[in-house]
N, C-alpha and C positions, 0 to 999 in steps of 0.2 A: 309632132315634136319627137325627136329622137333622143336617146340617152345622151347626155351632154358629153362632149369630147373632153377627156382629161387634159388635152393640150390647151384648152381654153381656160383652165382653172389652175390656181396656184397650189401645187402639192404641199401637203404637210408631211414632210419626211421625218417623222418622229415615231419610233416604235411604240412608245407609250402615250401617244396622243389619245384624246377621248374616244374616237371611234375604235381604236385598238383596245382600249381599256375595257369597254363594255362587252367585248368578246372574250378577252383573255382572263379577266378577273373572275367571272362565274365559272369558267373552265377550271382554273386553279382551285377555286373554292369548292367545286364538286369533288375534286381529288382529296382535299383536306377534310371535307365532311365525311367522306367514305373511310378515311384512315383514322379519323378522330371522332367516332360516333357519339361520345359523351359531350362533345362540344358542337355537334352538328347543328343544333337549333341556333346557337349564337353565330356560327359561321354562315348559315343560310340566311338569316335575317340581316346580318351585317353586310354580307356581300350584295344582297338584293337592294338594301338601302343605298350602298355606295354606287351600284349600277344606276339606280334611280337618280341620284344626285348628278352623276356624270352625264346621264341622258338629258336631264333638265338643263345642265350647263351647255351641252351641245346644242339643244334646241334654241336657247337664248342666243348663242353665238351665230346660229344660222339666221335668225331674225335680223341680226345686225350686219352680217357679212355675206350671206347667201350660201349656196351649196359648196361643198368642199370634198376633197379626196385625200386619203391617207394611204401611203405605200408602206406596207410592213417591211421593216428592215432596210428601207431605202431602195428596194428593188422595184422598178417600174414595169408596167405592162410591156411585152407579153410574158416576161420571166417572173415577175413578182406578183404578189397578191395585193390588190387595191381594194380599199374600203371606201365606198362613196356614200355620202349622206346628204339627203335633201329633206324638204319638209315632210313628205309622206313617211320616209324612213324614221325621221326624228319623232313624229307623232306615235308611230308604232313602238319605238324604243321606250318612250315615256309611259305609254299605256301599258305595255307589258310589264315594266318594272313596278308601276303603281298597283296593278291588279295582283301581280305576284307577291307584293309586300302584304297586302291585306289578306290574300288567301294563305300566305305563309303564317301570318299571325293566327288565323283560324286553325291552321294545321298544327301549330305549336301547342295548342290546347288539346286538339283532337287526338294527336299522337303522343301526348305526354306520357312519360314513363310511369308505370304503376307499381314498381317495386316487385315484390315476390308474387303478387297476384296477376302479374302481366302474362297474358296468353302468348303463345308463339306467334300467332298472326299479328297481334298488336305490337310485339317487339319488332317483327319484320317491317311493319308499316313505319314505325318510329325510326328504324335504322336506315331505311332506303329511300324514304320520301325526299330528304334534303339533297342527297347526291343526284337523284333523278331530276328534281326540280332545277337545280343549278345547271345540270347538263342541258336540260330543256331550255333554260334561259340563254345559255351560250349559243345553242343551235339557232334559236329564234333571232338573236341579235346578229349573228353571222349572216343569217338569211336576209335580214333587212339591209345589211350593208354590203353584201357581196356584189361585185361589179362584173362578174363573168359567170356563165351558165354552169361551168364545171364546179366552181365553188358553191354555187347554189345547190347543185346536186349533193355535194358533201354535207352541206348544212341540212338539207332535207333528210338525209340518212341519220344524222345525229338527232334531229328533231323526232323522227319516226321511232327510233329505237328507245329513246327515253320516254316517249309517250306511251309505248306499249308497256314498258316497265311500270309506269304509273297506273295504267289501266288494270293490271293484274295484281296490284299491291295488296288488295284485300285477301288474296289467296283462296277465295271461294271458287267452287267448281264452275259456276256460271261466269264469273269474271275471267277465269282461265280459258274457258271455251271462247268467250268473246275476244279476249286478248289474242288468242291464236288466229282467229279470223282477221282481226285488226292487223296482225303482223303480216299475214299473207297478202291482204289487200294493199298494205303499205309497200311491200316488196314488188308487187305487180305495178303499182304506180311509179315506183322508183325505176323499174326496168324500162317502162315506156318513156319516162323523162330522159333517162340516159341514152336510149335509142335515138330520141330527138336531138340530144346533144351531139351524138355521133353523126347524124345527118347534117347538122349545122357545120361541124368541123370539116366534114368531107366536102361540103359545098363551098365553104369560104376560107378554110384554113385558120379561122379565128374563133375564139369563144368569148372574148370580152364584149360587153354589151355596147360600148361606144362604137366599136367597129361594125358590129352587127346592125346597130341602129342607123348607120350611115348608108346602108344598102337600100336603094330606092326600089329596085325591081324584085317582086316576089316570084322567084323561080319555083318550079315544081318541087325541087329538093327542100327549099326553105318552107314552102307550104306544108310539105309532109312533116318537116321538123316541128313546125308550130302545132300541127294537129296532134302529133305524138306527145309533145310536152304538155299541151293542154289536157289531153286525155289522162295522162299520169297525174296531173294536178287535180283533175276532177275527181279521181278516185280518192286522193288524199283529203280533198275538201268535202267529200261526201255529197257531191252534186247528184241529184236524182237522174237516172236510176242506179247510180253507182254508190248509193248511200248504205248498202246492205250491212256494212260493218258497224255503223255509228250508233244506232239505238242501243244495242246490247252492250257495246263497249262503254258508252257514257253512263248508262243506267246501272251497271253493275260495279262500277268503280267506287272507291270511297268518295265522300263529298268533296274534299279539297282537290282530289285528282280529277273528278268530273268537272269541277269549276275550271281548272286549268285546261283540260282537254277541249271543252266547248268554247271557252272564252278566247284561248290563244292558239292552240295547236292547229285547228282547222283554218284559222285566219292566216297562218304562215303560208300555206300553199295557195290560198286565195290571193294573198299579197303578191306572190310571184306571178300568178296568172295575170293579174292586173298590170303588173310591171311589163311583162312580155307583150301584152295586148296593146298598150297605149304608148309605151316608151321605146320599144324596140321594133316590133312589126307594125305595119300599117293595118289597122282594123279592116276586116273584110265583112261586107254586109251579110253574105250567106252564112258564114260561120258564126257571126255574131247573133243572127236570128236564131240559129239552131241552139246556141247556148241559152239565149233568152227563153226559148220554148222549153228547154230542160229546166230552167229556173221556174217557169210557170208550173210545170209538172211537179216540181219539188214543193211549191207553195200549196198546191191542192192536195197532193199525196201526204205530205208531212202533216198538214192540218187535219185531214180526215183521220189519219192514224192517231193523232193526239186526242181527237174526240172519242176514239174507240177504246183506248187503253184504260186499264184499271189502276195502274201505279202512277203516282205523282211524278216520280223521277223519270219514268219512261215518257210521260207526257212532255216533260221539259226537254228530253233528248229528241223527240220527234219535232218539237218546236225549233230546234237547231236546224233540222233538215229544211223546214219551211223558210226560216230566216235566211239561210244561205241561198236558197232559191231567189228570194227577194233581191239580195245584193247582186246576184248574177244577172239580173235584168239589165244591168249597166252595159254588158257586153253588146247588147243589141242597140245601144244608144250612143256610144262614143264616137261613131263616125257620122253622126247627124248634127244638125243645128241644135244647140243646147247640150252638146256632149260634155263640155267642161262642167256645167252645172250638175249633170247626172253623175259624172265622175266624183265630184265633191260630195254629192249625196251618198254615193256608195261607200266612199271612204268613211264618212261620218257614221253611216250605219254599221260599219265594221267596229268602230270605236264604241258606239252605243251598245251594240250587241255584246261586245266583250264585257263591259261593265255590268249590264243587266243580267246576262246569263251566268256569270260567276256569282253574282248576288243570289240568283234564283237557286242554283245548285247548293250553295252553302245554306240557304234558308230551308230547302227541302231536307238537307241533312239534319238540321236542328229540329225540324218538325218530326222527322222519323225518330230522332233520339228521344224526344219528349213522349211521343205516342207509342213507340215500339213498332211502327209500321208506316207505310206511305200509301195505303189503299185509299183511292178516291171515294169509293162507296162508303167508307166508314168515317170519313172526315166529319160529316155533319152529325154523327151519332156520338162523338167523343165528348165527354164532359170537360176534359182538359183541353184548353186552347192555348197553344204556345204563341202568345200575343205578338211579341216583337218579330219573331221569325215570320209570322203571317203578314205583318206590316211590310217587312222587307220584300217578301214575295210579291205583294200587291204593287209596291212601288216599282219593282223591276218589271212587272207586267205592264204598267203604264208606259214605260219606254218601249217594250217589245211591240205593243199594240200601235204605238206612234201617237200618243195623246200629248198635247201641249202641257207644259213647256219642256218636255223631255228631249234628250238627245235623239232618241228614236224618231220623234216628231220632226225635228229639223232635218235629219238625214232623209226621211221619207219625203218630206216636202221638197227638198232639193232634187231628189230623184224624180218626183212627179213633175216638177217644173221643167226639168230637162226633157222629159217625155212629151209634155204639152207643147213646148217650144218646137219640138221636132214633128208635131202632129202625129205622134205615135200613140194613137188612142187605144190600140190593143193593149199596150203595156200599161197605160193608165188604168184600164179596166182590170187588168191582172192585179195591180197594186191595191185597188179598191177592194177587190174580192179577197185578197190576202189579208187586208185589214179586218174585214168582217169575219173571216175565218179565225183569225187570231183572237178576236173578242170572244168567239164562240167557245174555243177550247180553253182559253185562260180563265173564263168565267166559271168553268167547272170546279176547280179548286177554290176560287175566291168565294163562290156561292156557298161551298161547303164550310168555309171559315165563318161565314156570316149567318148560317142557319142554326137555330137553337131549338126548333120545334120538335125534334126527335131525340133530344138529349134526355136520358133518364136520370133524374136527380139534379142537383145544383151544378152550374157551370163553374169550373175551376180555372182561374187565371193565375199565372206565375206571380208570386208575392214580391219578387224583386227582379231587376234587370240583370240578366247574366251577361258577363263580359263577352261570352262567345257569340251573343246576338249582335254585338256592335259591328262585327266585320261584314256580314251580309247586309246589314242595314246601311253601313257606310258605303258599300259598293252600289247599293240601290240609290242612295242619295247622289252619288257621283253621276249615275246614269241620268238623273233628273237635272243636276246642276250643269252638266255639259251642254244642255240645251239653252240654259240661261247665260252661260259664259262661253259662247262659241266664237267670239271675235278673235281671240288669240289663236285657238286651234286652226281656224280658217285662214288666218294670216300666215301661220306657219305652213299650212298645206300649199299655199301659193308659192312658197320658196322652191324653185326648181320644178314648178308644175309642168307636166308634159304637154299642156295646151298653150304654153307661152314659149315662143322662140327665144332662146338665150342670145344675148349680145356676145359677139366674138371679140375677145380681148386680143388686141394686136401684140 
């Protein structure tokens, strides 16, 4: 399946149509939040809620009428900017806005003004979180909707710069060092991606995805362009062994920033990689196998590191490396029998990981806030047990492991089914191994929560439910509920599926 030709679709030539709105609104809100810091919380939450409502309305419209394209200002390709939305893009829009809303609610308490007692670092976090988040939201939405590779590059740059700002928001020396490494890694990834765009334009004279997808023959120049763009995206996605920047960047950021970085930012570049792989270029077995092997390496390496570290937040960060590797196994399966099922599983794993990992990072933030540390070795010795935060962490772990009835289970099951239908037993074995390893490293903190034999004195539980515990718990419940309520997301994913040849409208 190629990227659908805009000539076969009825254009929505309205500057403020819903696809345009979900990009322009957070961009304007980011400027407003920066200029009006006293109203930043209201602006941030309000804009995120409006983007969520617009994304939901757009998803409902897609279910009724199919994929659509919107031309900004009425200018069509190749002069204008076209925003194309199908089921995959709509799912990412809704997921991003929903997770952003719950993380934003958690951040509104975490970064609340403390008056005269507020430290400079706390003031900086409160002032800059909302503009950075809204800029991140605009970049992500533009990425999901962009229909040419150059605008994808611009969106990746917006996304990367705002993500680095969030990573260093705490102002700590470790966060600044990690943020600098993150910045350089992101710039390298962007340079490789842009070089691939240059090869594409030199070979074809076009950068819009519809025209590129109509090319049947993979020339050496197109192959080189694909390799360069995928290499740049692999750095931004933190695919092993190019993951060197991720653990430190995610583990040293503030809890809300870590939640956004792990749940959403790395998914943006992974989304683009999947788009290029199945919508534009014909998947090639050799390159797909190589990416699959890198994914297998990520599963093993990330899991081993998660079993070795002493900090709970660092364990969660290495878990992201392993989970990204699991999703990347789909690159080795999309050109096989069962490729559509594997693709559905990979997309659902992206959604499941986004909800579960944001819940997990927020829960770790609450645990560290209660205990004053996130040391794994000291968890089972603490008399104070932050109950609801630990429950949220455990529920998120259920989805990451892939236990029923969670979204992680459904995504992993579809990926497994696709591999079995293709007789790709190597990848089936890798998935089973990854599941066992995830149980091993996630049981480290969970067993610490449940052990009481080394506690000196009575165990202390919180006397009341803190409102701050609701947001990680809510995200963890979403990760479970998405497995039970999968009919609508899977129906939406079928709208504009790259495995279904569209009917040409005369």
